[in-house]
Each structure stands twice: as C-alpha cells, then as structure tokens.
GURO-597876 format. One record per residue (C-alpha): chain; residue in three letters; x, y, z. Coordinates in steps of 0.5 Angstrom, whole numbers, always signed. Each point is the difference from the previous one (the first is absolute). Layout:
chain:A, res:ALA, x:X, y:Y, z:Z
...
# end
This chain:
chain:A, res:SER, x:+0, y:+0, z:+0
chain:A, res:PHE, x:+2, y:+7, z:-2
chain:A, res:VAL, x:-4, y:+3, z:+6
chain:A, res:PRO, x:+5, y:+1, z:+5
chain:A, res:THR, x:+5, y:+4, z:-5
chain:A, res:ALA, x:-4, y:+6, z:-1
chain:A, res:GLY, x:-3, y:+5, z:+5
chain:A, res:GLU, x:+2, y:+2, z:+7
chain:A, res:LEU, x:+3, y:-4, z:+6
chain:A, res:PHE, x:-4, y:-1, z:+6
chain:A, res:ALA, x:+3, y:-2, z:+7
chain:A, res:VAL, x:-2, y:+1, z:+7
chain:A, res:CYS, x:+4, y:+5, z:+4
chain:A, res:GLU, x:+5, y:-3, z:+5
chain:A, res:GLY, x:-2, y:-7, z:-3
chain:A, res:ASN, x:-6, y:-5, z:-1
chain:A, res:GLY, x:+1, y:-2, z:+7
chain:A, res:LYS, x:-4, y:+6, z:+2
chain:A, res:ILE, x:-6, y:-3, z:-3
chain:A, res:PRO, x:-2, y:-5, z:+5
chain:A, res:ILE, x:+2, y:+5, z:+6
chain:A, res:SER, x:-5, y:+5, z:-3
chain:A, res:ALA, x:-5, y:-6, z:-1
chain:A, res:PHE, x:+1, y:-2, z:+8
chain:A, res:SER, x:-1, y:+8, z:+2
chain:A, res:GLN, x:-6, y:+0, z:-4
chain:A, res:ALA, x:-3, y:-6, z:+3
chain:A, res:LYS, x:+1, y:+2, z:+7
chain:A, res:LYS, x:-3, y:+7, z:-1
chain:A, res:VAL, x:-6, y:-4, z:-3
chain:A, res:LEU, x:+0, y:-4, z:+6
chain:A, res:LYS, x:+0, y:+5, z:+4
chain:A, res:ASN, x:-6, y:+4, z:-3
chain:A, res:ARG, x:-4, y:-5, z:-1
chain:A, res:CYS, x:+1, y:-5, z:+6
chain:A, res:ASN, x:+2, y:+5, z:+5
chain:A, res:GLY, x:+0, y:-4, z:+7
chain:A, res:SER, x:+1, y:-7, z:-4
chain:A, res:LYS, x:+6, y:-4, z:+3
chain:A, res:ARG, x:+2, y:-2, z:-7
chain:A, res:LYS, x:+6, y:+3, z:-3
chain:A, res:VAL, x:+4, y:+0, z:-6
chain:A, res:GLU, x:+7, y:-3, z:+1
chain:A, res:HIS, x:+6, y:+0, z:-5
chain:A, res:ILE, x:+4, y:-6, z:+1
chain:A, res:ALA, x:+7, y:+1, z:-4
chain:A, res:LYS, x:+1, y:-7, z:-2
chain:A, res:ARG, x:+0, y:-4, z:-6
chain:A, res:VAL, x:-5, y:-5, z:-1
chain:A, res:THR, x:+2, y:-6, z:-3
chain:A, res:THR, x:-6, y:-5, z:+1
chain:A, res:VAL, x:-8, y:+1, z:+1
chain:A, res:ILE, x:-4, y:-6, z:+3
chain:A, res:ALA, x:-7, y:+0, z:+0
chain:A, res:ASN, x:-4, y:-5, z:+5
chain:A, res:ALA, x:-6, y:-3, z:+1
chain:A, res:ASP, x:-4, y:+6, z:+2
chain:A, res:GLY, x:+2, y:+4, z:-6
chain:A, res:MET, x:+5, y:+4, z:+4
chain:A, res:LEU, x:+7, y:+2, z:-3
chain:A, res:GLU, x:+6, y:-1, z:+4
chain:A, res:LEU, x:+6, y:+4, z:-2
chain:A, res:ARG, x:+7, y:-2, z:+1
chain:A, res:SER, x:+8, y:+2, z:-1
chain:A, res:GLY, x:+3, y:-7, z:+0
chain:A, res:ASP, x:-2, y:-3, z:+6
chain:A, res:GLU, x:-2, y:+6, z:+4
chain:A, res:SER, x:-8, y:+2, z:+0
chain:A, res:HIS, x:-3, y:+7, z:-1
chain:A, res:GLY, x:-7, y:-2, z:+2
chain:A, res:GLU, x:-6, y:-2, z:-4
chain:A, res:TYR, x:-4, y:+4, z:-4
chain:A, res:ASP, x:-7, y:+0, z:-3
chain:A, res:ILE, x:+3, y:+3, z:-7
chain:A, res:VAL, x:+7, y:+1, z:-3
chain:A, res:ILE, x:+1, y:+5, z:-6
chain:A, res:LEU, x:+6, y:-2, z:-4
chain:A, res:ALA, x:+2, y:+7, z:-3
chain:A, res:ALA, x:+6, y:-3, z:-4
chain:A, res:PRO, x:+0, y:-4, z:-7
chain:A, res:LEU, x:-2, y:-7, z:+2
chain:A, res:GLN, x:+6, y:-4, z:-4
chain:A, res:GLN, x:+5, y:+5, z:+4
chain:A, res:CYS, x:-2, y:+0, z:+7
chain:A, res:ARG, x:+4, y:-6, z:+2
chain:A, res:ILE, x:-6, y:-2, z:+5
chain:A, res:SER, x:-3, y:-7, z:+1
chain:A, res:PHE, x:-7, y:-1, z:+0
chain:A, res:PHE, x:-3, y:-6, z:+4
chain:A, res:LEU, x:-6, y:-3, z:+3
chain:A, res:GLN, x:+0, y:-4, z:+6
chain:A, res:SER, x:-3, y:-7, z:-1
chain:A, res:HIS, x:-6, y:-2, z:+3
chain:A, res:VAL, x:+2, y:-7, z:+3
chain:A, res:ASP, x:+7, y:+3, z:+3
chain:A, res:THR, x:+1, y:+7, z:+1
chain:A, res:ALA, x:+8, y:-1, z:-1
chain:A, res:ILE, x:-1, y:-2, z:-7
chain:A, res:LEU, x:+0, y:+6, z:-5
chain:A, res:LEU, x:-3, y:-1, z:-7
chain:A, res:PRO, x:+1, y:+5, z:-5
chain:A, res:MET, x:-5, y:+6, z:+0
chain:A, res:PRO, x:-5, y:+0, z:-7
chain:A, res:LEU, x:+1, y:+8, z:+0
chain:A, res:ASN, x:-5, y:+0, z:-6
chain:A, res:GLY, x:-5, y:-5, z:+3
chain:A, res:MET, x:-2, y:+3, z:+7
chain:A, res:VAL, x:-7, y:+0, z:+2
chain:A, res:ASP, x:-3, y:+7, z:+2
chain:A, res:SER, x:-5, y:-2, z:+5
chain:A, res:ASP, x:-4, y:+7, z:+0
chain:A, res:GLY, x:-1, y:+0, z:-8
chain:A, res:ILE, x:+1, y:-7, z:-3
chain:A, res:ASP, x:-4, y:-7, z:+2
chain:A, res:ALA, x:+5, y:-5, z:+1
chain:A, res:ASP, x:-4, y:-5, z:-3
chain:A, res:GLU, x:+0, y:+3, z:-6
chain:A, res:HIS, x:+8, y:+2, z:+0
chain:A, res:PRO, x:+4, y:-4, z:-5
chain:A, res:LEU, x:+3, y:-7, z:+3
chain:A, res:PHE, x:+7, y:+2, z:-3
chain:A, res:PRO, x:+3, y:+7, z:+1
chain:A, res:ARG, x:+1, y:+5, z:-7
chain:A, res:SER, x:+6, y:+1, z:-2
chain:A, res:LEU, x:+3, y:+7, z:+2
chain:A, res:PRO, x:+0, y:+5, z:-5
chain:A, res:SER, x:+6, y:+2, z:-5
chain:A, res:SER, x:+2, y:+6, z:+4
chain:A, res:ALA, x:+1, y:-4, z:+6
chain:A, res:THR, x:+5, y:-5, z:-3
chain:A, res:ARG, x:+3, y:+4, z:-6
chain:A, res:THR, x:+8, y:+1, z:+1
chain:A, res:TYR, x:+2, y:+7, z:+2
chain:A, res:THR, x:+6, y:+3, z:-4
chain:A, res:GLN, x:+4, y:+5, z:+4
chain:A, res:THR, x:+1, y:+7, z:-3
chain:A, res:ILE, x:+5, y:+5, z:+2
chain:A, res:THR, x:-1, y:+7, z:-1
chain:A, res:THR, x:+6, y:+4, z:-1
chain:A, res:VAL, x:+0, y:+8, z:-1
chain:A, res:ILE, x:+6, y:+3, z:-3
chain:A, res:SER, x:+2, y:+7, z:+1
chain:A, res:ASN, x:+5, y:+4, z:-4
chain:A, res:GLY, x:+0, y:-5, z:-5
chain:A, res:ARG, x:+2, y:+0, z:-8
chain:A, res:LEU, x:-3, y:-6, z:-4
chain:A, res:GLN, x:+6, y:-3, z:-3
chain:A, res:HIS, x:-2, y:+0, z:-7
chain:A, res:LYS, x:+6, y:-4, z:-3
chain:A, res:TYR, x:-2, y:-6, z:+5
chain:A, res:PHE, x:-6, y:-1, z:-4
chain:A, res:ASN, x:+3, y:+1, z:-7
chain:A, res:ILE, x:-4, y:+6, z:-1
chain:A, res:THR, x:+1, y:+8, z:-1
chain:A, res:GLU, x:-1, y:+5, z:+5
chain:A, res:SER, x:-6, y:+3, z:-4
chain:A, res:GLN, x:-3, y:-7, z:+0
chain:A, res:ILE, x:+0, y:-1, z:+7
chain:A, res:PRO, x:-8, y:-1, z:+2
chain:A, res:GLN, x:-3, y:+2, z:+6
chain:A, res:SER, x:-1, y:-8, z:+2
chain:A, res:ILE, x:+3, y:-6, z:-1
chain:A, res:TYR, x:-3, y:-7, z:+1
chain:A, res:PHE, x:+4, y:-6, z:+0
chain:A, res:THR, x:-1, y:-7, z:-4
chain:A, res:GLU, x:-1, y:-6, z:+4
chain:A, res:GLU, x:+7, y:-2, z:-2
chain:A, res:LEU, x:+3, y:+6, z:+2
chain:A, res:LYS, x:-4, y:+0, z:+7
chain:A, res:ARG, x:+3, y:-7, z:+1
chain:A, res:LYS, x:+7, y:+3, z:-2
chain:A, res:GLU, x:+0, y:+7, z:+3
chain:A, res:LYS, x:-5, y:-1, z:+6
chain:A, res:ILE, x:-3, y:+6, z:-3
chain:A, res:HIS, x:-7, y:+1, z:-2
chain:A, res:SER, x:-1, y:+7, z:-2
chain:A, res:ILE, x:+3, y:+7, z:+0
chain:A, res:SER, x:-4, y:+7, z:+1
chain:A, res:GLN, x:+2, y:+7, z:+0
chain:A, res:LEU, x:-4, y:+4, z:+5
chain:A, res:THR, x:+3, y:+7, z:-1
chain:A, res:ALA, x:+4, y:+3, z:-5
chain:A, res:ASP, x:+6, y:+2, z:+5
chain:A, res:GLY, x:+2, y:-7, z:+1
chain:A, res:ILE, x:-5, y:-4, z:+4
chain:A, res:PHE, x:-1, y:-7, z:-2
chain:A, res:LYS, x:-4, y:-6, z:+2
chain:A, res:MET, x:+2, y:-7, z:-1
chain:A, res:LEU, x:-4, y:-7, z:+2
chain:A, res:SER, x:+5, y:-6, z:+1
chain:A, res:SER, x:-1, y:-7, z:+3
chain:A, res:GLU, x:+6, y:+1, z:+4
chain:A, res:LYS, x:+4, y:+6, z:+4
chain:A, res:LEU, x:+4, y:+3, z:-5
chain:A, res:SER, x:+8, y:+1, z:+1
chain:A, res:ARG, x:+3, y:+7, z:-1
chain:A, res:ASP, x:+4, y:-3, z:-6
chain:A, res:ILE, x:-7, y:-1, z:-3
chain:A, res:LEU, x:-2, y:+7, z:+1
chain:A, res:GLU, x:+6, y:+3, z:-2
chain:A, res:ALA, x:+0, y:-4, z:-7
chain:A, res:PHE, x:-7, y:+3, z:-1
chain:A, res:PHE, x:+0, y:+7, z:+3
chain:A, res:GLY, x:+7, y:+2, z:+0
chain:A, res:SER, x:+5, y:+1, z:+6
chain:A, res:ASP, x:-4, y:+6, z:+3
chain:A, res:CYS, x:-6, y:-3, z:+1
chain:A, res:LYS, x:-3, y:-1, z:+7
# end
C-alpha cells in the first residue's frame, strides 16, 4: 500500500505510553462522577499479562507467568491478537487443573444468544486476527539532498516520491522515499532500521 507514503505523520506527544495513562485517568473520573461513594475502584496493574484463563463461572483470570492478578467479568484486548503473545485457555469442567484452548471466536454471549442455537464448533477467526503483520520503520531526514546518481537519473529527473519494486525491497530493505518539503526533509519507509552509511548514500553526508 502507498497510503503511508503521503500526508502527515501523527504521533502521541511524549510517546504512546500516554494513551493507557490517559484511559485510566478518564476511567477514574467517570467512576467518581457516576458511582460516588462506591467501594469499587479503577486500578492500574503494571504487569505484562501472559495468560487468560476462563473458569466454569465465566470469570476470566489474568496471569503473568505463575502470578495471578485476579478474576474479571470482562477482558478487553487492546492489541492485535496475533502479536499480543497472550495464551487463552478454558478450565476443564472435569478437572480445573486441565487447561483447554479457548475458542476465541466461538464464545456464547448468554445475554444475547440462545446457547441451544449456537453452532457446535466455533467459527474461524477473521483474517484481521490471523494475518501476518509487516514491520515498517519510518525515518525522517532533514538537510538531505537526494543523490540522483545513486538512482542513475539526472538531477532534473528527481521525482517527489520513489517507490521500490518487490525485488529492491528485499535487497535494500526500503519501501519508499518521499520528499516532504523543498528544504531537504524526506520520509523513508523501510523494513529495518537504516544505517548511517545507507542514509548518506541516499541523501549525502550532510543529512541528519
């Protein structure tokens, strides 16, 4: 896709870590405004969850290795399923020590679905939850001057954007180069972090 090669770049000031912090802050305000006097609380547990286990009562236990972080009615996974590195299990009704793979796309919502009408086997997960992700690194260069000889073209032939073929992507590890401003600011998309030597080969030794 060429969508990332054009337009503005967006980022969260001071890093994406501010997003969950803001979410907890807003949740606390909502709880205080709507449930004043309630003993319930919003708690931030700074742990990497590795396992989610559903018991026979429908409660979901969160674990980090062998450490348990309690049981919850609902768990929201705010990350791509195929990259979360979390294992999902069901406790066996026969022996709770036996853990079975959780059918993530075949759970019964008792409030909205008649269990008797639920399909016997869980449906397959959508492609969005199983497709492979490709790492793309964005590098912004300032004070750059595109080295036209590297591309075997004249200076007058330099385009505003360069898109690499599949063969060159594998060879150079670069997807595209786009000129953002006339004063030497460029944006590069690549599958790996680019070395200083590569940047100088493309934009000259004065690039930053």
